C-alpha angles and dihedrals in degrees: 000000000000092000095051122094128187093230144345119278122234136211111249100170139015123193137178131205104208093192137009108281091008119132118264122258120212116221134183093220138005142178119249118207134164089280091057130251112358109251093023121114090224123122135241118260133052094339095045092118131023127210136187134193110245090212090063096061092078088047091057092044090053088049090051093045093238133118098244148357119216119227093237092059089068091054096222123142101225131032112203126194130189105026130071109251091189090060088057101061112136089015131114116236134187113232108184105308094335129088122218135185111216103224116163147356115276101227118207120258132221087265086079090072091048091049101040103021127228112005095018094120094054095042087061098044111115089013101062096106135234139296120225141195118224111244096172128014119232146128123289124191141174109286095023118141121256108205138152113255123237101242 
């Protein structure tokens, strides 16, 4: 039961942070390597790639009292829709041609207060996404499937 999912997820947005505190750059495709997403300032290890659930964006907006929250405001690399990322913790997933291991919660940073104003940090808590380690390098593009791997 825990390994079954109603459907595959899909990549709906990809973003790069070229430098610390730099603005996000939306791209249609990117290469994922052990060091993370090419062109992103991230680092190798359990936080190489950051992902967030598309379905959480309207929840964050509601908690902020606004109509919408843009994916780039959350500063994650990949937005995924259609599959529960929280149910995939500790699981290896295929994202396009890459394989990632969902490692840990990606907690919000103080930038959320700068971005969203008073209460921004707490609005994102519990909805900030997930950090992943790269198991196998490969390309990722908008529309790519996100599925657990079979072993």
